[in-house]
N, C-alpha and C positions, 0 to 999 in steps of 0.2 A: 760751649763752654770755651773759656779762652785761658791760657796759662799766665798767671802773675808771679812776677818775681819780687820778692822782698826779704829782708833779714829781720829775724828775731834776735835781740839780744836777751839773755835770760841768766839766772843765777839760782842757785839753791839746792844743786845736785851735785854730788861729788864726782867731778869727771875722771878720778882715778879708780873709781867702782869698775869691777870686771864688767857688769852690765849696763854700764852707762849709755850708750849707744842702743843697745837693745831695747832698754826702757821707752826711749822715744820713739824707735820703730814701732814698736807693740802699741804705743798710746796713737799712733797714727801719723808721724812725723816720717813716713816713708818715702816723700817727696822731699826730703830736707837734706841738706849736706851740713853735717855737723863739725864745728871745730872748738877749740878753746883757744881764747887770745887775751891777755893780759887779766885771766882769771874770771872771765865772762864767757859763758856758753854762747858760742854764734851758730844760729841755724838759718841756712841760707835755702829758702823755700822757692820752688817752681811749682806752685800749685794751681790746678785747675778749678775754675770755678765761675759762675754767672757774671760775677763784678767782684772788684778789688775788696770791698766791705767782707762779701762772703767768705772770699780765700783768706783774709787776715783773722777774721773770727773764728774760722775753723780751725785755724794754724794756732791761734792763741789757745783755744780749748784744748788741743791735742799736747801742746807744750805744757800747760797746766796738768793734765791728766796723767803727764810722765812724772808731775811732782816737782816741777821748776816753777819759777816766778819769772813771769813776762817783765822784763824793766823797760823794752821799747821798741819800736819798730823803726828799721832803716830802710831806705833812705833817709838821713836825716832832714830837717826842714831848713838846717842853716847853711848857706851855700855860698861859695865864692863866686866870683865872675866866671871863673873858668868852669865851675860846675854848673852855673846857668845857662853858659853857652853850650854845654855837653847835654845838659837835660832838655834843652829847648831845640837842639840841632841846630844852633845858629854859631856865627864865627865868634871867637873871643873879641875881635875888633868891633863887632856890631854891639855886642852887650857892653862893652866898655863906654862907647857913645851914647847907648841908651842911659847908662849910670851917670853920666857927665851932664846929661840932659841936651845932648848935641844931636840926637836923633830921635825925636819924641820928647813930649814934657811929661812931667810928673811921675817919673819912675820911682818906685818905691825906695825909701832911704834905708840904708843898712840899719840893722838892728843888734848888731854887736862888733867889737872891735871896731867901731866907729873911727876913733882917732889913730889907728895903726895903717900901714901901708896895705893891709890884707883885711879889709871889713868884710862881715858876713851879712847876708841878705836873708829874709824869709822867703823860702820857695813858694810858699802858698800865696804871698803877696804879689810875688813877681810874676808867678804862672797866670794869676788872676789878670795882671797887667797885660803880660803878652797875649793872653786870650781875647782881650778886649780890643787889641790891634791886629788879630788875626795870626799871630806869630806861632801859636800852639794850640791845640785842640781842644774842645770841651772836657773830653776824657782827660787830657793831661791836668787841667785845672781842676778837676773835680776830685783825680786821684791825690793831687798835692792837699786838698783840702781834706779827703777821707785820712791818710796818713798824719795830718796835723791833729785832726780831731780825735784820732784813736790814740796818739802818744798823749794828748791832753788828759784825756780820761784816764789813762794808765797811770800818768803822774799824780792825778788827783787820788786816785786810789790807794798809790804808794805814800801819800801825805797823811791820809784818813789811817792807815795801818801803821804809819809810824806815830801819829798822835795817839792812838790806842796803845800802843806799847809804853810812849811816855807817861800815860795816864795810870798806866797798871803799874809801873816804876814808882810814880809818886804815892800812890796807894799803899804799895810795899813799905817805902821807906817811912811814910807817917802812920802806919798802922801798929 
């Protein structure tokens, strides 16, 4: 067993309820530190499991059992050059050279804020690129992929639920 650290951002539970933290603890989130920031419930897990997928899936089930909605898992896939350096245990200068094409070819292009001084990259693409060059472990690249896929699945679930709600509203309006 290994301990995996990640954060679940959740909603749907009143953080002012007297039993707010107890309901998470009793649902199986006893390995999480709970906070509220900008209206979101933040659960920082240090969960023991065989692999990251098992750790995340069991934490998601525990958060749902507490009555909350899982919005997403962090760390986020969008990263700055500084975050890339930190996650890959590289210097900021080395990552900057990679991004400029001065130290290795075909570094992934930024995916957000491309025209600003602070563009963002997709950590999954970067981790795979770094793995192919021996700069990060297989585990680092796989964990980046798992986090990205989990968040994509959560996003699709939220879209489907939102669409169902919109359909119910249309039916109610036209009934």
